[in-house]
C-alpha positions in Angstrom: 80.6 150.4 193.3 81.0 147.1 195.1 78.1 144.8 194.2 78.6 142.0 196.6 81.0 140.4 199.1 80.9 136.6 199.4 82.7 134.2 201.7 82.3 130.5 200.8 84.1 127.4 201.7 85.9 125.1 199.3 82.8 122.9 199.0 80.8 125.9 197.7 78.7 126.5 200.9 78.2 130.2 201.4 79.3 131.4 204.8 78.7 135.1 204.2 76.8 136.8 201.4 76.2 140.5 201.3 74.6 142.0 198.2 74.6 145.8 197.9 72.1 145.9 195.0 68.8 144.1 195.3 68.7 140.5 194.0 65.9 138.0 194.7 67.1 135.1 196.8 66.9 132.7 193.9 69.1 135.0 191.8 71.6 135.3 194.7 71.9 131.5 195.0 72.4 131.2 191.3 75.1 133.8 191.3 76.9 132.1 194.2 76.8 128.8 192.4 78.2 130.5 189.3 81.0 132.2 191.3 81.9 129.0 193.0 82.0 127.1 189.6 84.4 129.8 188.3 86.6 129.7 191.4 86.9 125.9 191.7 87.8 125.6 188.0 90.8 128.0 188.3 94.3 126.7 188.8 96.2 127.9 191.9 98.8 129.6 189.8 96.5 132.0 187.8 95.5 135.5 188.7 92.8 136.1 191.3 91.2 138.7 189.1 88.3 137.4 187.0 86.2 139.1 184.3 82.6 138.1 185.2 80.6 139.9 182.6 78.9 136.6 181.6 77.7 136.1 185.2 77.0 139.6 186.5 76.6 141.7 183.4 78.8 144.3 181.6 81.7 146.1 183.4 81.8 143.6 186.2 84.9 142.2 187.8 85.6 139.7 190.5 88.6 139.5 192.9 89.1 136.6 195.3 91.6 135.3 197.8 91.8 131.8 199.0 92.7 131.3 202.7 92.7 127.8 204.1 89.2 126.5 203.5 87.6 129.8 202.6 87.3 131.9 199.4 86.8 135.7 200.1 85.2 137.2 197.0 84.4 140.8 196.1 82.3 141.6 193.0 82.5 145.2 191.7 82.0 147.4 188.7 84.6 149.3 186.6 84.5 152.3 189.0 86.6 150.4 191.5 90.3 149.4 191.2 91.1 145.7 191.1 94.2 146.0 193.3 92.3 148.1 195.8 89.7 145.4 196.0 92.4 142.8 196.6 93.8 145.0 199.4 90.3 145.4 200.8 90.0 141.6 201.1 93.3 141.6 202.9 92.1 144.3 205.3 88.9 142.3 206.0 90.8 139.1 206.7 93.4 140.9 208.9 90.6 142.4 210.9 88.9 139.1 211.3 92.2 137.6 212.4 92.5 140.3 215.1 88.9 139.7 216.2 89.2 135.9 216.4 92.9 135.2 216.9 93.5 133.5 213.5 90.0 133.3 211.9 88.7 130.0 210.6 85.5 128.8 209.0 83.9 128.0 212.3 84.4 131.6 213.5 82.6 132.8 210.4 79.7 130.4 211.0 79.2 130.9 214.7 79.9 134.7 214.9 77.7 135.8 212.0 76.6 139.1 213.4 80.2 140.1 214.4 81.4 139.3 210.9 78.7 141.5 209.4 79.6 144.3 211.8 83.2 144.1 210.7 82.2 144.1 207.1 79.8 147.1 207.6 82.7 149.0 209.2 84.8 148.4 206.0 82.1 148.6 203.3 78.6 150.1 203.6 76.1 150.4 200.8 78.7 149.3 198.3 81.1 152.0 199.1 84.4 151.6 201.0 84.4 153.4 204.3 87.6 152.3 206.0 90.8 150.6 204.7 92.8 150.4 208.0 92.3 147.3 210.1 93.4 149.2 213.2 90.7 151.8 212.7 88.1 149.1 212.1 89.2 147.3 215.3 88.8 150.5 217.3 85.2 150.8 216.0 84.5 147.2 216.7 85.8 147.6 220.3 83.6 150.6 220.8 80.6 148.7 219.5 81.4 145.9 221.9 81.7 148.3 224.8 78.3 149.8 224.0 76.7 146.4 223.7 78.1 145.4 227.1 76.9 148.6 228.7 73.4 148.3 227.2 73.2 144.7 228.4 74.1 145.8 231.9 71.2 148.4 232.1 68.2 147.1 234.0 65.1 148.8 232.6 62.9 147.8 235.5 63.8 149.4 238.9 64.3 146.9 241.7 61.5 148.4 243.7 59.0 147.6 240.9 60.4 144.2 240.0 59.9 142.9 243.6 56.4 144.3 243.7 54.6 141.1 242.5 56.3 138.9 245.1 54.6 140.7 248.1 
């Protein structure tokens, strides 16, 4: 099971944190600091697979990818495959690139709800739902159409809305 997905910048500021098992906020912040300390201490030439039993407990692994100013991190248990998790990060980033035309840190900061929607289409409740960025994009476009249609609906008829001005 996937325990959490983190996106943080190179200064350690979390830009997205999604925990799939309950953690108090203080514990989440402590875990994010620990993850960042592990990431920033690693050389660029080493593997992006990290054993994190000392941070998250037994049978826990961490996979990360570093793109520009962001670290994309997935923390998971032994029931998941490390290479599959690395590929999942790639799918997430590719989908964000399609959504934002070359995603950057500011896109993550200012489009927080859309980022969560994309992530929820890929992973939900710690389980992988979709591994195709094309399929995720189709779902995101459908959600956008529904949001646009629901925003266009006027719940108060014009005959009633003009009633108070007479």
